[in-house]
PAKEMI-449852 format. One record per atom (N, C-alpha, C, CB): x, y, z. Coordinates in steps of 0.001 Angstrom, whole numbers, plus 500000, padded with zeros to 6 digits. Glycine has a CB too. Layout:
N
XYZ;...
This chain:
81
131171146292342634;130804147603343273;132101148380343754;129816147342344533;131804150186343017;132804151228343337;132444151995344034;133286151878342478;132973152054345018;132086153784345835;132601154751345625;131976154108347433;132220155843345306;133204157099344606;132207158237345492;133190157299342346;133181158796346272;132909160097347745;133911161265347210;133621159428349816;133265162278347099;134606163309346611;134492163853348009;134436164661345085;135451164547348077;136141165803349500;134709166200349859;137374167632348906;133448167285349268;132916167570349770;131965167043350426;132864168091349379;131805165821349852;130845164837351062;131226164266351911;130177163842350753;133077164011351706;133798163397352876;133506164746354540;135881163218352179;133460165566354066;133433166555354898;132049167110355426;134130167479354295;131321166909354465;129522167449354259;129619166463355646;128130166846352389;129577164897355405;129390164040356612;130475163729357740;129042162835356112;131379164298357525;131564164640359388;131193165699360302;132838164762359763;130836166587359408;130216167788359755;129150167127360400;129855168811358619;128079166632359801;126896166221360345;126859164916360981;125981166267359421;128208164538361259;128236163402361957;128237163621363701;129494162666361405;129215164838363219;130039165826364971;128547166741365208;132111167529364540;127866167354364324;126219167715364825;125490166494365661;125145167991363334;125799165714364963;124811164460366017;125085163641366868;124221163532365484;126751163840367182;127305163486368109;127182164624369321;128552163129367639;127190166020369027;126718166972370222;125601167005370227;127074168272370286;124361166936369661;123401166600369730;123123165541370810;123174166389368648;123618164319370774;123694163327372034;124345163988373458;124692161992371574;125928164500373093;125708164865374071;125491165945375350;126043164449374026;125035166939374022;123860167849374790;122744167353375549;123173168615373886;122266166128375255;120967165334375337;121034165217377021;120967163667374353;122559164187377029;123472163301378529;123692164545379451;125433162422378107;123999165881378820;124048167131379859;123016167516380526;124380168276379325;122188167492379342;120521168253380138;119801167411380655;119343168974379174;120070166132380732;119230165322381757;119984164350382423;118079164610381149;121113164469382362;122114163605383981;122292162488383040;121059163003385971;123461161864383404;123975160982382909;123442159573383890;125466161382382795;123165160182385072;122519158988386177;121056158748385727;122475159552387976;120041159871385351;119141159388385095;119024158909384109;118488159871385265;119669158924382650;119298158508381408;119888156985381760;119954159445380040;121135156651382757;121936155572383093;120718154191383783;123212156266384320;119362154973384748;118227154615385113;117409154414383847;117718155533386041;117249154608383021;116391154832382439;116668154189381567;116085155837382294;117658153546380838;118050153001380235;118501151129381163;118980154073379675;119145151371382318;119069150283382870;120505149951382985;118215149377382197;121642151007383325;122662150775382709;123659151703383777;122514151134381095;124845151699384665;125688151654385259;125975152962384713;126450150554385241;125832154430385557;125856155664385503;127690155645384846;125350156425387146;128258154843385307;129535154805384916;129654154811383196;130157153526385616;128894153524383170;128725153439381478;128700154477380493;127570152904381153;127946155346381176;127564156498380289;128809157560379848;126422157320381096;129337157484381104;130879158178380683;131752157494379919;131760158470381824;131797156582379939;132713155045378737;131845155403377435;132286152674379344;130659155391377205;130208155700375834;130792156969375014;128770155871375936;130928158018376009;131072159566375571;132549159771375035;130786160667376928;133434158252375970;135300158580375128;135116158314373704;136863157271375674;136357159184373250;136889159310371927;137140158364371454;137819159940371743;136834156621371760;136729155567371133;135402155288371485;137705154611371385;134420155834372469;133242154421372741;132131154850371698;132383154278374669;130837154317372284;130058153898371363;129292155118370222;129096153107372197;129192156197371516;128222157348371317;128794158086369708;128355158577372874;130242158636369621;130836159073368255;130498157922367189;132545159306368367;130749156501367641;131126155483366470;129455155401366215;132148153752366952;128342155839366833;126873155966366516;126341157226365329;126181156276368017;127319157913365897;126853159242365449;127116159246364414;127246160344365959;128305158716363352;128542158428362766;127487157259361649;129458158383363374;126893156592362092;126209155560362199;125051156232361760;126224154858363460;124318156932362739;123442157418361931;123322158498360980;122771157538362504;124466159280361019;124725160563359859;124990159228358477;126665161985360348;125506158218358420;125798157205357516;124113156503357024;126954156039358383;123347156458358130;122007155753357205;120663157079357111;121220153984358319;121621158380357258;120514159367356969;119542159974357828;119815158883356172;119986159399359474;118826160075360147;119599161193361059;117827158935361095;118468162265361138;118211163239361481;116935163192362204;118334163965360553;116787163677363839;115451164247364235;115094165255364223;115123164117365132;114074165762363345;113135166933363411;112801167221364180;112267167035362961;112645166635365544;111970166722366966;113010166974367934;111183165393367403;113222167848368554;114670167848369589;114325167584370704;115520169141369797;112957167368371164;112928167784372459;112858165654372873;111242169218372918;113197165998374085;113150164171374726;112783164121375666;114304163273374971;111970163154376792;111694162961377287;111578161734378319;111363163383376826;112376161430379258;113046160213379922;112050159469381082;114501160762380670;111525158840381104;110919158003381678;111226156977382128;110285157822381249;111903156941383794;112367156110384175;111719154975385079;113167156641384523;111529154023384825;110688152968385687;110419152494386963;110902152134385420;
């Protein structure tokens, strides 16, 4: 199976992934790494590591873009147990 992607598609995909990554990072800033860490059961330092250049957030943004995910609703509500 041969996969052919033109330059325009590549540039658009990178741009979309960066937009998704920015939304994730903005959400973390808006809701604080501490609250997010408590809500998902990890240490706050883990959230910082995820945001590094080689961390999971940039990778997950590329994955979400690759599968065509784009949330139409921008509201986020965290509930810590």
